[in-house]
Phi, psi and omega in degrees: 000146175229119176280117187262338182200146174213124182230145171235130180226131170246112183250115184287185186282061179229117185302321184297338181268358185249337190305323185292345176295334184274356176281127183300140175240137181246126181282152180288173186290349182234020188247133171246148180222135174257127178248117179248115184264117176279313172204148182165157184229126181146216179222157170254120177269122174241110186057243181261359183260149178237133182238128182297136173278145178207154175308133176066038177254153184226136181228150179236125175249152190245170180309138180069002175296145171253132180217156175201155176265130176245103185274134185279338177206154186252009182265017176233163175277160178231120185231129184200160172244146173232130177234119179250145181209163176238150178253139178274162180303330181273003176273052187296317181297317179294319178300317178296319178299315182296313186282316187273340184237299187292322182295333181291333183252311178067326189243133180225119176261096189285144178272323179260128184293149181234028181298314180299322180297314180290328178295323179293319176300315181298315181297317180294322181295321183277352187295328184083356180275129179297330179289316179290329175295322177294320176299318179303317180300314182288334174294318179294318179299315180297323178296317181297319179287339181279331187301311182300332181260017182302123180253146177270089185286334180220123179250111182283145176286163179300324180293318180296316178298323179295318178299315183296315180297318179294321180297317179295323176298318179296317179300317178294316182297329183250027185295336179267004181245172173265102183260134178259160177299321180297321180295320178296313181295326178296320178291329180273346184058053181219152180287150182299315183299314182294320181295315179302318184296309184289326181293315181293323179297322183273320185265341179086354179221156176297154184301319183286333174291322176296317179299318179295324178297323177298320177297317180294322176301314180297318179297316180299319179294319179295325179296325182275317188275342183232170175257014182299136176296159183303319183294328179290321178294317178300318180291318181298326181265008172063042170280159183303316180193167181304317178301319178298317178299314182297319179296315181294317180300315180294325179298321183274322187248359172081004178207163179289159179304318181294315178298318179299313181301312182297317182292321180291319178298316178297319180298312182287330175294320177296321178294320179296318179297318178295320180297316179297319179296315179298321180295317179296318180294321179295320179295317180298318179297315180298316179296321178298320181293313183287334175289336183283340183275143176284347177294150175279121182237131177209160173218143186232161172273184185291351177260013181062032174264132185292130177258340181178167179194177178248178184296324180297322179291324177299319179296324179295318182275338185077017182237158174276165183301321182291344177268351181256311184296131181091359179243161179260175178299328181292341178275338187236352179234171174293161181302318182296312179296315183300318180296319179297313182297314183290329176295323176292324177298319183299324178299319179296314183290320183290322184260351178052051178208173181282139173235141180230146175198172176251136181225143172266118183251139181254125181275164181304332180276005178091355182286136176257134178227146179267129183236143170265118188251130174241128174237127183229141179283152167233158194233162172271184184295341179271357179091004180278142177290126180239002179169187177220156173244138178240136177229122181241125182247132179290117181243019182302310181294322180297317179296321181296000000 
C-alpha cells in the first residue's frame, strides 16, 4: 500500500468557501479514498447513489468513482479528513477486503469518534519522515480491517444527541468568544456533571477540549486562507494573548502557527503545481489523440470563435493552429462559406442539440470532398451552453 494523499479541512460558515465541494471529482484507476466527516449536513454522492452525511460518518470511494458533497445548508461548518491510497499487486488480502467486504457497504456511521486517529494519520503523512510515513500506512491498513467489525459500543439516546448537537452549535456560534462550560449548560438547561458525561461518552473528549479544538480548527483555516498575522488570529478567537495561542496551537497540531502556515502553503503549492502539470499532460494527450484522427475536429465558443482544432482541420483550411484559434469563420473562409458555417452553429446554440448534415468541402489544392458533419453543444457545470464541437468525416469513397 502507498498512502498518496491526506487532507484535513475545516470550512467555516461561508458559502463561497464551500461551493467547490459540490463539483464532481473522479478518482483515478488505482485510487481508493476514505472520507471521514467530523461534521456536516447534506449527502455524499458516489456515482448515482447518495449517502446522508452525519457527524462521525465514514465513506469509502473506489477507483474511477465519481463523488461530490451536496450540502443541504450553508449555515453550518463542514469539517472532514480525506485519506487516499493505492494498492500494490501483492496486496491481495487488502484487495479482497476492499472488493468483497468494504465495497458492499461503503458507508459507516461510527459510534465512537476517530478524530484523534485521523489527526495522527494526517500528522504522520505531513511529517516528511519515511518512518512516520510507514506508520501512516499501517494506521490506514488497521482502519480498513477494523471497519467490517465496527461495534456500536455506545448508543446515545435521542435526548442526548439533541443536547450534544445543540452544544456544538453553541460552541460554533461563540467560537470568537470565551465560552464557559456553565454558560453552555445554562443554554441547554442541563447539569454540568450530566452534560460532561454524555458528551464525553459520545464524542470521546470532554466538551471544553472539543470547544478548544474547534477554535484551533478555525485558527488553522485562517492561517491557510488569510494573510492575517498570528496575533490578529489570536485576538479574533479571543485567546489570552499570542503566546497562549501559540502554545495551545502547538499542543493540538504539533507545530507553531507560523510553521504550520508555511508547511501548509508549501504543501498546497506543491499540489497546485502537480495539478497544473497533470492538466497540461492531459491536454497534450487529448490533443495528440484528436490529431491522430483523419476526421476534421474543431471546437468553438458561443460566438463561433475557434477554441481549438486538430491537424486534419488545419490541412483543410491551409492554416496553422495559431492562425485559426481565436478567429471566426469570417477570418479564415470566404464570406459565403463563413455565413453558411455560422448559421449552422446558431442552430446548435438555439436548440441546444446535435445537428448533422452533409457538406462538400474544398481544400486549398482545389480538391472537393464530401463530408458528414456533426456539431454538438457542450456545457459548463451549471448546464449552460458554452460552445460546440464539430467532427467532419470524409464519406466520399463511401458515397461512391
